[in-house]
ROPA-700768 format. One record per residue (C-alpha): residue number from 1; residue in one letter; x, y, z. Coordinates in pm, 1 decimal, padded with zeros to 6 digits, m for minus. Layout:
<rs>
NUM:a:X:Y:Z;
...
</rs>
This chain:
<rs>
1:m:00237.7:m06374.8:03111.4;
2:v:00366.3:m06576.1:03459.4;
3:y:00325.0:m06219.2:03600.3;
4:n:m00047.7:m06217.0:03467.3;
5:m:m00079.1:m06569.6:03584.2;
6:d:00065.8:m06519.9:03911.9;
7:m:m00134.2:m06179.6:03998.0;
8:r:m00472.3:m06340.9:03934.3;
9:l:m00399.2:m06640.6:04154.9;
10:k:m00258.8:m06377.0:04439.9;
11:n:m00614.0:m06174.4:04353.3;
12:a:m00787.2:m06492.3:04415.9;
13:k:m00650.9:m06561.5:04741.9;
14:i:m00650.8:m06179.0:04906.4;
15:e:m01059.8:m06122.8:04916.3;
16:p:m01086.1:m06442.9:05125.3;
17:f:m00732.4:m06345.7:05359.4;
18:i:m00907.6:m06082.7:05444.3;
19:i:m01241.8:m06192.0:05554.6;
20:a:m01059.1:m06476.3:05708.0;
21:n:m00850.4:m06227.5:05893.1;
22:l:m01075.6:m05871.3:05944.4;
23:q:m01217.3:m05970.4:06326.9;
24:d:m00875.3:m05947.1:06533.6;
25:h:m00735.1:m05674.5:06269.5;
26:a:m00960.1:m05479.0:06185.7;
27:a:m00728.1:m05144.0:06234.5;
28:d:m00404.2:m05315.1:06054.4;
29:i:m00549.5:m05522.9:05840.5;
30:v:m00415.1:m05267.7:05581.3;
31:a:m00066.5:m05377.6:05685.4;
32:l:m00153.8:m05708.1:05789.9;
33:i:m00245.0:m05800.9:05378.8;
34:a:00082.3:m05576.0:05215.8;
35:k:00351.4:m05769.0:05406.9;
36:r:00150.8:m06143.0:05364.7;
37:f:00062.5:m06104.3:04976.1;
38:d:00401.8:m05834.9:04945.8;
39:i:00264.7:m05551.3:04861.5;
40:s:00242.5:m05178.5:04870.8;
41:r:m00021.2:m05026.4:05159.9;
42:q:m00170.2:m04907.6:04877.6;
43:t:m00300.5:m05106.0:04667.9;
44:a:m00353.0:m05384.4:04981.6;
45:h:m00628.5:m05056.2:05032.7;
46:d:m00700.8:m05078.0:04740.9;
47:y:m00845.2:m05389.1:04811.3;
48:i:m00994.6:m05308.8:05142.1;
49:v:m01226.3:m05015.1:04864.5;
50:n:m01310.6:m05307.9:04663.2;
51:a:m01431.4:m05531.7:04939.0;
52:i:m01626.3:m05148.0:05022.4;
53:k:m01787.0:m05133.6:04727.8;
54:k:m01863.6:m05479.5:04666.9;
55:g:m02063.9:m05481.6:05067.1;
56:v:m01882.8:m05795.3:05179.4;
57:i:m01671.4:m05494.2:05436.0;
58:v:m01784.2:m05133.0:05612.4;
59:a:m01532.3:m04840.4:05688.4;
60:v:m01614.0:m04714.7:05953.1;
61:g:m01403.7:m04400.7:06143.1;
62:q:m01183.7:m04206.0:05963.2;
63:t:m00888.6:m04180.4:05860.4;
64:n:m00572.5:m04334.7:06084.5;
65:a:m00883.9:m04404.3:06356.6;
66:t:m01057.3:m04617.7:06065.9;
67:r:m01135.2:m04937.4:06113.4;
68:y:m01314.2:m05232.9:05898.8;
69:y:m01531.3:m05439.3:05984.7;
70:l:m01767.8:m05749.4:05834.7;
71:t:m02127.1:m05650.8:05692.9;
72:g:m02351.5:m05861.6:05949.3;
73:g:m02094.7:m05788.8:06221.9;
74:k:m02230.8:m05813.2:06586.8;
75:y:m02031.3:m05475.0:06736.0;
76:i:m01804.0:m05226.5:06616.7;
77:e:m01546.7:m05038.5:06818.4;
78:f:m01514.4:m04656.8:06801.4;
79:t:m01337.5:m04320.3:06999.8;
80:t:m01483.3:m04022.7:06982.3;
81:k:m01365.5:m03749.0:07158.9;
82:i:m01698.6:m03600.6:07387.6;
83:t:m01710.6:m03173.2:07376.9;
84:s:m01923.1:m02943.6:07400.2;
85:g:m02010.3:m02896.4:07009.8;
86:l:m02087.3:m03263.5:06899.4;
87:k:m02376.1:m03311.1:06782.7;
88:e:m02628.9:m03550.7:06926.2;
89:d:m02622.1:m03743.6:06517.1;
90:i:m02268.1:m03800.6:06477.1;
91:i:m02296.8:m04074.5:06594.4;
92:m:m02527.9:m04252.5:06394.7;
93:k:m02365.4:m04096.8:06134.4;
94:r:m02049.6:m04189.0:06161.7;
95:y:m02011.6:m04506.9:06345.7;
96:i:m02355.9:m04654.8:06267.0;
97:s:m02573.9:m04538.2:06044.5;
98:p:m02318.8:m04717.9:05733.6;
99:m:m02298.0:m05053.6:05935.3;
100:i:m02650.0:m05041.3:05853.8;
101:s:m02793.1:m05241.4:05496.5;
102:g:m03011.9:m04997.2:05225.2;
103:e:m03396.8:m05156.7:05277.5;
104:h:m03323.2:m05128.7:05693.2;
105:q:m03225.6:m04689.9:05683.3;
106:g:m03531.5:m04565.6:05617.7;
107:h:m03587.1:m04706.9:05998.4;
108:l:m03336.8:m04401.0:06087.5;
109:l:m03488.1:m04079.7:05923.4;
110:p:m03655.5:m03986.2:06225.1;
111:w:m03352.3:m04008.9:06412.1;
112:f:m03173.2:m03818.4:06161.6;
113:h:m03421.5:m03530.6:06170.4;
114:g:m03497.6:m03544.4:06615.6;
115:n:m03841.9:m03694.2:06531.8;
116:i:m03805.9:m03989.5:06786.2;
</rs>
């Protein structure tokens, strides 16, 4: 019973910790959570996924290049290798679109289809 109460107290502290530390730790927030709360990286990642599902944060990028940002943020950071095969809409679809809320994504449709 004490274990469950301790877990609930820890759970209540993790999301505010994410929000408070995300701006300075966009690339290593999972490791920071795991270390601070003495939990596995997988469990820490589960908290991040939950925050994404709740709309608190967004993930930008893939695998080891993933960065996390608070929704409504003022900037994003990403790296993409420019090659001759890079399609013009990849940057928008992969990095910018996830940062734009649902009601505003309709404005992007012409851009996605090359109608601008």
